[in-house]
C-alpha positions as a Python dict, from the first residue, in 0.01 Angstrom:
ca = {
    (1, 'M'): (0, 0, 0),
    (2, 'S'): (254, 168, 183),
    (3, 'N'): (475, 468, 39),
    (4, 'S'): (801, 338, 116),
    (5, 'T'): (1093, 428, -100),
    (6, 'R'): (1316, 144, -226),
    (7, 'K'): (1663, 156, -220),
    (8, 'V'): (1841, 16, -565),
    (9, 'E'): (2220, -44, -528),
    (10, 'K'): (2412, -86, -861),
    (11, 'I'): (2639, -380, -871),
    (12, 'E'): (2948, -318, -1075),
    (13, 'S'): (3049, -648, -1288),
    (14, 'K'): (3426, -734, -1268),
    (15, 'P'): (3589, -720, -1566),
    (16, 'A'): (3615, -1073, -1769),
    (17, 'G'): (3958, -1184, -1779),
    (18, 'L'): (4125, -1179, -2129),
    (19, 'L'): (4075, -1478, -2346),
    (20, 'R'): (4428, -1647, -2344),
    (21, 'L'): (4489, -1749, -2707),
    (22, 'M'): (4697, -2064, -2793),
    (23, 'R'): (4970, -1993, -3053),
    (24, 'V'): (4917, -2286, -3302),
    (25, 'A'): (5142, -2333, -3637),
    (26, 'A'): (5087, -2605, -3886),
    (27, 'Y'): (5320, -2810, -4099),
    (28, 'A'): (5250, -2918, -4447),
    (29, 'R'): (5468, -3132, -4674),
    (30, 'V'): (5455, -3319, -4989),
    (31, 'S'): (5672, -3612, -5100),
    (32, 'S'): (5767, -3506, -5456),
    (33, 'G'): (5880, -3188, -5637),
    (34, 'K'): (5625, -3287, -5921),
    (35, 'E'): (5389, -2977, -6028),
    (36, 'A'): (5065, -3162, -5891),
    (37, 'M'): (5232, -3204, -5559),
    (38, 'L'): (5349, -2832, -5537),
    (39, 'Q'): (4976, -2759, -5594),
    (40, 'S'): (4899, -2997, -5305),
    (41, 'L'): (5127, -2813, -5102),
    (42, 'S'): (4999, -2477, -5176),
    (43, 'A'): (4634, -2598, -5117),
    (44, 'Q'): (4762, -2751, -4752),
    (45, 'I'): (4908, -2411, -4662),
    (46, 'S'): (4601, -2233, -4757),
    (47, 'Y'): (4386, -2473, -4583),
    (48, 'Y'): (4566, -2446, -4263),
    (49, 'N'): (4615, -2096, -4283),
    (50, 'K'): (4256, -2048, -4284),
    (51, 'Y'): (4167, -2304, -4040),
    (52, 'I'): (4382, -2151, -3780),
    (53, 'Q'): (4289, -1808, -3813),
    (54, 'Q'): (3932, -1890, -3801),
    (55, 'R'): (3966, -2009, -3444),
    (56, 'R'): (3897, -1721, -3171),
    (57, 'D'): (4088, -1906, -2936),
    (58, 'W'): (4380, -1966, -3136),
    (59, 'E'): (4684, -1721, -3238),
    (60, 'F'): (4854, -1802, -3580),
    (61, 'A'): (5212, -1868, -3527),
    (62, 'G'): (5293, -1988, -3873),
    (63, 'I'): (5314, -2264, -4104),
    (64, 'Y'): (5632, -2476, -4192),
    (65, 'A'): (5625, -2661, -4525),
    (66, 'D'): (5882, -2886, -4667),
    (67, 'E'): (5934, -3050, -5024),
    (68, 'A'): (6080, -3392, -4991),
    (69, 'L'): (6163, -3695, -5221),
    (70, 'T'): (6068, -3938, -4949),
    (71, 'G'): (5924, -3898, -4604),
    (72, 'T'): (6198, -4076, -4395),
    (73, 'K'): (6523, -4027, -4559),
    (74, 'E'): (6533, -3670, -4661),
    (75, 'A'): (6602, -3385, -4384),
    (76, 'R'): (6290, -3179, -4322),
    (77, 'P'): (6437, -2844, -4199),
    (78, 'E'): (6106, -2675, -4174),
    (79, 'F'): (5962, -2947, -3971),
    (80, 'L'): (6265, -2930, -3725),
    (81, 'R'): (6229, -2556, -3696),
    (82, 'G'): (5871, -2605, -3629),
    (83, 'L'): (5952, -2830, -3347),
    (84, 'S'): (6184, -2588, -3175),
    (85, 'F'): (5912, -2357, -3085),
    (86, 'P'): (5728, -2536, -2822),
    (87, 'K'): (6065, -2554, -2628),
    (88, 'T'): (6095, -2189, -2634),
    (89, 'A'): (5754, -2150, -2504),
    (90, 'T'): (5629, -1934, -2799),
    (91, 'M'): (5383, -2193, -2944),
    (92, 'Q'): (5175, -2417, -2741),
    (93, 'G'): (5030, -2654, -3038),
    (94, 'N'): (5091, -2740, -3413),
    (95, 'I'): (4861, -2920, -3656),
    (96, 'G'): (4955, -3112, -3962),
    (97, 'D'): (4880, -3382, -4196),
    (98, 'K'): (5105, -3656, -4310),
    (99, 'G'): (5095, -3658, -4702),
}
């Protein structure tokens, strides 16, 4: 074997791009003011809060919740407020369950 020296060149890694988070909000709704329904609303809010915040690629943008007597005839101010966010480009997605 020869006594040649080897040259080792260190290659610096390029910094990885920052993960771009998608801002996500949830909408929860119940159709009655009864105690059982209000507990359901609380459970929905808790579920979506945990669901969104456990995702590493999502940024929590809030939860909008309405109590209504009917789903089609009553005003849903929180629903409408939540819909306005994508138009301002501050929220890219929303999740919800009709209930």
